C-alpha positions as CSV (number, residue, x, y, z in Angstrom):
1,X,2.4,0.9,16.2
2,X,-1.2,0.7,17.5
3,X,-3.5,-2.1,16.9
4,X,-7.2,-1.9,16.3
5,X,-9.9,-4.3,16.5
6,X,-13.4,-4.1,14.6
7,X,-16.0,-6.1,15.5
8,X,-19.5,-6.6,13.7
9,X,-18.1,-5.5,10.4
10,X,-20.4,-6.8,7.6
11,X,-19.5,-9.2,5.2
12,X,-19.6,-7.0,2.5
13,X,-17.4,-4.4,3.7
14,X,-14.8,-7.2,4.3
15,X,-15.2,-8.7,0.7
16,X,-15.1,-4.9,-0.5
17,X,-11.8,-4.5,1.3
18,X,-10.5,-7.6,0.0
19,X,-11.2,-6.7,-3.5
20,X,-10.3,-3.1,-3.2
21,X,-6.9,-4.5,-2.2
22,X,-6.3,-7.2,-4.6
23,X,-6.9,-4.3,-7.3
24,X,-4.2,-2.1,-6.3
25,X,-1.9,-5.1,-5.1
26,X,-2.1,-4.8,-1.3
27,X,-3.6,-7.0,1.4
28,X,-6.9,-6.3,2.8
29,X,-5.1,-5.3,6.0
30,X,-3.1,-2.6,3.9
31,X,-6.2,-1.6,2.3
32,X,-7.8,-1.0,5.6
33,X,-4.9,1.0,6.8
34,X,-5.0,3.1,3.7
35,X,-8.9,3.8,3.8
36,X,-8.2,4.9,7.5
37,X,-5.3,7.0,6.8
38,X,-7.0,8.6,4.2
39,X,-10.5,9.3,6.0
40,X,-8.1,11.6,8.5
41,X,-6.1,13.4,5.9
42,X,-2.9,11.2,6.2
43,X,-0.9,10.4,3.4
44,X,-1.2,6.5,2.5
45,X,0.8,4.0,0.3
46,X,-0.8,4.6,-3.0
47,X,-2.6,7.8,-3.2
48,X,-6.0,8.0,-1.4
49,X,-7.8,10.9,-1.5
50,X,-9.9,12.2,1.3
51,X,-12.9,10.2,0.5
52,X,-10.8,6.9,0.8
53,X,-10.8,6.3,-3.3
54,X,-7.5,5.4,-4.5
55,X,-6.4,8.0,-7.4
56,X,-8.7,8.1,-10.2
57,X,-11.2,5.8,-8.9
58,X,-14.7,7.0,-9.6
59,X,-17.1,7.1,-6.8
60,X,-20.2,4.4,-6.7
61,X,-22.1,6.6,-4.0
62,X,-23.2,10.4,-4.9
63,X,-22.4,11.4,-1.4
64,X,-18.9,10.4,-2.0
65,X,-18.7,12.3,-5.2
66,X,-19.8,15.5,-3.7
67,X,-17.0,15.3,-1.2
68,X,-14.6,15.3,-4.3
69,X,-16.0,18.7,-5.5
């Protein structure tokens, strides 16, 4: 498996990844892997769609909502 280091990631992004992971019962690292996989159209552990949202999760941003249409 490959590794990636993301520098200068803003605190609120880390916090949101941690929150989303906890809500889904996965680690922050697994959440990040799933978001990255979904963003390039690959299957994930818990059913993300192409916007990076878990199945049934409502987008908070209108640009993401448009991606789902």
